C-alpha positions as CSV (number, residue, x, y, z in Angstrom):
1,X,-36.1,19.3,27.5
2,X,-35.6,20.5,23.9
3,X,-32.7,22.5,22.4
4,X,-32.8,24.1,18.9
5,X,-29.5,24.7,17.2
6,X,-29.0,27.1,14.1
7,X,-26.1,25.6,12.1
8,X,-24.8,27.3,8.8
9,X,-25.3,25.4,5.4
10,X,-21.6,24.6,5.1
11,X,-21.4,23.0,8.5
12,X,-24.7,21.3,8.1
13,X,-23.4,19.7,4.7
14,X,-20.0,18.5,6.4
15,X,-22.0,16.9,9.2
16,X,-24.2,15.1,6.6
17,X,-21.3,13.9,4.7
18,X,-19.8,12.6,8.2
19,X,-23.0,10.9,9.0
20,X,-22.9,8.9,5.7
21,X,-19.4,8.0,5.9
22,X,-20.2,6.5,9.2
23,X,-23.1,4.5,7.7
24,X,-20.7,3.2,5.1
25,X,-18.2,2.1,7.8
26,X,-21.0,0.0,9.6
27,X,-22.2,-1.6,6.3
28,X,-20.3,-4.9,5.8
29,X,-18.1,-5.0,2.7
30,X,-17.9,-8.1,0.6
31,X,-14.6,-10.1,1.1
32,X,-11.7,-9.0,-1.0
33,X,-10.5,-11.2,-4.0
34,X,-6.9,-12.7,-3.4
35,X,-4.5,-11.4,-5.9
36,X,-2.2,-14.0,-7.3
37,X,1.3,-13.3,-8.7
38,X,2.8,-15.3,-11.2
39,X,6.1,-17.3,-10.5
40,X,9.0,-16.5,-12.8
41,X,12.3,-18.2,-12.4
42,X,15.3,-15.7,-12.9
43,X,18.0,-18.3,-12.9
44,X,21.0,-18.3,-10.6
45,X,22.7,-15.6,-9.0
46,X,25.8,-14.4,-11.2
47,X,28.2,-13.7,-8.5
48,X,27.4,-16.6,-6.6
49,X,27.8,-15.1,-3.2
50,X,26.3,-11.5,-2.3
51,X,28.2,-11.4,0.8
52,X,31.1,-9.8,-0.4
53,X,29.6,-6.5,-1.8
54,X,32.8,-5.4,-3.6
55,X,33.1,-8.7,-5.5
56,X,29.6,-8.3,-6.5
57,X,29.9,-4.9,-7.8
58,X,33.0,-5.6,-9.5
59,X,31.2,-8.5,-11.5
60,X,28.5,-6.1,-12.2
61,X,30.6,-3.3,-13.7
62,X,32.9,-6.0,-15.7
63,X,36.1,-5.3,-13.9
64,X,38.4,-8.3,-13.4
65,X,38.2,-8.7,-9.8
66,X,40.5,-11.7,-8.9
């Protein structure tokens, strides 16, 4: 049994792009390179303890908190 379909040009182009995209998915890609980030020391935390938000904000704003 044979069926003939008539497809408009824009639909045929879309189907062709879909077909090419599916082929690209099936092709195994090369392994990705690992990226490395340089380690930088930022020193110690100025407020010492960030559990008390109001104290940390006061130190950051330069107010005398105590």
